[in-house]
C-alpha positions as CSV (number, residue, x, y, z in Angstrom):
1,M,100.8,73.1,102.9
2,E,102.5,74.8,100.0
3,V,99.5,77.1,99.6
4,V,99.7,78.0,103.3
5,D,103.4,78.7,103.0
6,M,102.9,80.9,100.0
7,L,100.2,82.9,101.7
8,N,102.3,83.2,104.8
9,D,105.3,84.6,102.8
10,I,103.0,87.0,100.9
11,Y,101.2,88.2,104.0
12,K,104.5,88.8,105.9
13,S,105.7,91.0,103.1
14,F,102.3,92.8,103.0
15,D,102.6,93.4,106.8
16,H,106.1,94.9,106.3
17,I,104.7,97.2,103.6
18,L,101.9,98.4,105.8
19,D,104.4,99.5,108.5
20,H,105.4,102.3,106.1
21,H,101.8,103.7,105.7
22,D,99.2,105.1,108.0
23,V,96.9,102.1,107.5
24,Y,95.2,99.4,109.7
25,K,95.2,95.7,108.9
26,V,91.6,94.6,109.6
27,E,91.8,90.9,108.9
28,T,92.8,88.1,106.6
29,I,90.2,85.6,105.5
30,G,91.8,82.8,103.4
31,D,93.3,84.5,100.4
32,A,91.6,87.9,101.2
33,Y,93.7,90.6,102.9
34,M,91.7,93.6,104.2
35,V,93.2,97.0,105.1
36,A,91.7,100.3,106.1
37,S,92.9,103.9,106.7
38,G,91.2,106.7,108.5
39,L,90.3,104.5,111.5
40,P,90.3,103.9,114.3
41,K,91.8,107.4,114.3
42,R,90.7,109.9,111.7
43,N,93.4,111.4,109.4
44,G,91.5,113.8,107.1
45,N,91.9,113.1,103.4
46,R,95.2,111.2,104.1
47,H,93.2,107.9,104.2
48,A,92.8,107.8,100.4
49,I,96.5,108.8,99.9
50,D,97.9,106.2,102.3
51,I,95.7,103.4,100.9
52,A,96.5,104.3,97.3
53,K,100.3,104.4,97.9
54,M,100.1,101.2,99.9
55,A,98.3,99.5,97.0
56,L,101.0,100.7,94.6
57,D,103.7,99.3,96.9
58,I,102.0,96.0,97.2
59,L,101.5,95.6,93.5
60,S,105.2,96.5,92.9
61,F,106.2,93.8,95.4
62,M,104.0,91.2,93.6
63,G,105.9,91.9,90.4
64,T,109.0,90.5,92.1
65,F,107.5,87.7,94.2
66,E,108.2,84.1,93.1
67,L,107.2,80.7,94.5
68,E,110.1,78.7,95.9
69,H,108.6,75.4,94.6
70,L,107.4,76.8,91.2
71,P,109.9,79.6,90.2
72,G,108.9,81.5,87.1
73,L,105.2,81.0,87.7
74,P,103.5,84.4,88.0
75,I,101.3,85.1,91.0
76,W,98.4,87.5,90.2
77,I,96.4,89.5,92.7
78,R,93.4,91.9,92.3
79,I,93.2,95.0,94.3
80,G,90.0,97.0,94.9
81,V,89.8,100.4,96.6
82,H,86.8,102.4,97.8
83,S,86.3,105.3,100.2
84,G,83.3,106.2,102.3
85,P,81.7,106.0,105.8
86,C,81.5,102.8,107.8
87,A,80.6,101.6,111.2
88,A,83.3,99.9,113.3
89,G,83.5,98.2,116.7
90,V,84.8,95.3,118.7
91,V,82.5,92.2,118.4
92,G,82.7,89.1,120.5
93,I,83.7,88.0,124.0
94,K,85.8,84.8,123.7
95,M,87.6,86.0,120.5
96,P,86.9,89.7,120.3
97,R,87.5,91.3,116.9
98,Y,87.6,94.8,115.5
99,C,85.0,94.6,112.7
100,L,83.9,97.0,110.0
101,F,80.3,97.2,108.7
102,G,78.4,99.1,106.0
103,D,78.1,99.7,102.3
104,T,81.7,101.0,102.0
105,V,83.0,97.6,103.1
106,N,80.8,95.8,100.6
107,T,81.7,98.2,97.7
108,A,85.4,97.7,98.4
109,S,84.9,94.0,98.0
110,R,82.9,94.5,94.8
111,M,85.8,96.7,93.4
112,E,88.2,93.8,94.0
113,S,85.9,91.1,92.6
114,T,85.2,93.1,89.4
115,G,88.8,94.1,88.9
116,L,91.5,92.4,86.8
117,P,94.8,90.6,87.7
118,L,97.7,93.0,88.6
119,R,95.4,96.0,88.5
120,I,94.3,98.5,91.2
121,H,90.6,99.0,90.7
122,V,89.5,102.3,92.2
123,S,86.0,103.8,92.7
124,G,85.0,107.3,91.7
125,S,84.6,108.4,95.3
126,T,88.3,107.6,96.0
127,I,89.4,109.3,92.8
128,A,87.4,112.4,93.8
129,I,89.2,112.5,97.2
130,L,92.7,112.0,95.6
131,K,92.0,114.9,93.2
132,R,91.6,117.2,96.2
133,T,95.0,116.3,97.7
134,E,98.5,117.6,97.0
135,C,99.6,114.3,95.4
136,Q,99.3,113.9,91.7
137,F,98.1,110.4,91.3
138,L,98.0,108.9,87.8
139,Y,95.0,106.9,86.7
140,E,93.0,105.6,83.7
141,V,89.3,105.5,83.2
142,R,88.2,101.9,83.1
143,G,84.7,102.7,82.0
144,E,81.3,101.7,83.3
145,T,81.4,98.8,85.8
146,Y,78.4,97.0,87.3
147,L,78.7,96.7,91.0
148,K,76.2,94.4,92.8
149,G,73.9,96.4,95.0
150,R,74.9,99.7,93.5
151,G,74.3,99.5,89.8
152,T,76.6,100.7,87.1
153,E,79.4,103.3,88.0
154,T,82.4,104.8,86.3
155,T,85.6,103.2,87.8
156,Y,89.3,103.7,87.3
157,W,92.7,102.0,87.2
158,L,95.3,103.5,89.5
159,T,98.7,103.5,87.7
160,G,101.1,105.6,89.8
161,V,102.1,109.0,91.2
162,K,103.6,111.8,89.1
163,G,107.3,112.1,89.9
164,Q,107.6,108.7,91.7
165,E,108.8,105.5,90.2
166,Y,106.8,102.3,90.8
167,N,108.0,99.1,89.2
168,L,104.5,97.8,88.5
169,P,104.1,94.4,86.8
170,T,102.5,94.3,83.4
171,P,98.8,93.1,83.6
172,P,98.2,89.9,81.6
173,T,96.1,89.9,78.5
174,V,93.1,87.7,78.3
175,E,95.1,85.3,76.0
176,N,98.0,85.2,78.5
177,Q,95.5,84.4,81.3
178,Q,94.1,81.5,79.4
179,R,97.5,80.2,78.4
180,L,99.0,80.5,81.9
181,Q,95.9,78.8,83.4
182,A,96.4,75.8,81.1
183,E,100.2,75.8,81.8
184,F,99.6,76.0,85.6
185,S,97.1,73.1,85.4
186,D,99.6,70.9,83.6
187,M,102.5,71.9,85.9
188,L,100.5,71.3,89.0
189,A,99.1,68.0,87.7
190,N,102.6,66.8,86.8
191,S,104.0,67.8,90.2
192,L,101.2,66.0,92.1
193,Q,101.7,62.8,89.9
194,K,105.5,62.8,90.7
195,R,104.8,63.2,94.4
196,Q,102.2,60.4,94.3
197,A,104.6,58.1,92.5
198,A,107.4,59.0,95.0
199,G,105.0,58.2,97.9
200,I,104.1,54.8,96.4
201,R,107.8,53.9,95.9
202,S,108.7,54.8,99.4
203,R,105.5,53.2,100.8
204,K,104.9,56.2,102.9
205,P,101.5,57.9,103.1
206,T,101.5,61.2,101.3
207,R,98.9,63.9,101.6
208,V,98.2,65.5,98.3
209,A,96.2,68.7,97.9
210,S,93.3,68.5,95.5
211,Y,93.1,70.8,92.5
212,K,90.2,71.5,90.1
213,R,91.6,71.6,86.6
214,G,91.0,74.8,84.6
215,T,90.5,77.1,87.6
216,L,92.8,79.7,89.0
217,E,92.7,81.2,92.4
218,Y,93.4,84.9,92.9
219,L,94.7,86.6,96.0
220,Q,92.3,89.4,97.1
221,L,93.0,92.7,98.8
222,N,90.6,95.2,100.6
223,T,90.5,98.9,102.1
224,T,87.9,100.9,104.3
225,D,87.0,104.5,105.4
226,K,85.3,106.3,108.3
227,E,85.4,108.4,106.1
228,S,88.0,105.8,105.4
229,S,89.4,104.1,102.4
230,Q,89.4,100.3,102.0
231,V,91.3,97.8,100.0
232,N,90.2,94.3,99.2
């Protein structure tokens, strides 16, 4: 239940951030949160601008978010952004949903999965659109990245907007990731042991969530374009 509560708190904050941008929340699937701009109504090249600024706001928020039951433990997310055409429509009768289809959706997902914690991983097509806008976005070349189904492409890290302040969290190093994974495993194991012991003493059945030692779950984000931009 603590995982559900955490996702609920995070998603409510994301929903509030989305209210300040011309974007559309497509869906949430578990720990994946998918957003699009440029649909269902077209907005020119604004789709890339709105998605990029939304991603920066979300990453800034994650730098301040803390778990109530585990204060001080950092929460890392990966954000992937891609722009391109896609098909969209309402699917289903009993539970109709507005769904997106196409290579743009898949590539946005690949951008997220090949990214790094606390980084906004942006495709070359999105950067090309941002360069043609009036906003001066700041970015770094990540280098060549293999994207399943597309091959190797040059990708980028979005780092801000010239003249605007974003309090972005510092991305963890590989060493920090390994150390925090180990600390999180120990912390969670101790917490579960204490709850189990408390349940035995009180003779009340206690449901304990399972945890696979040594693994760390990441929250995912998405975006899409009609031409739209998508964040995963």
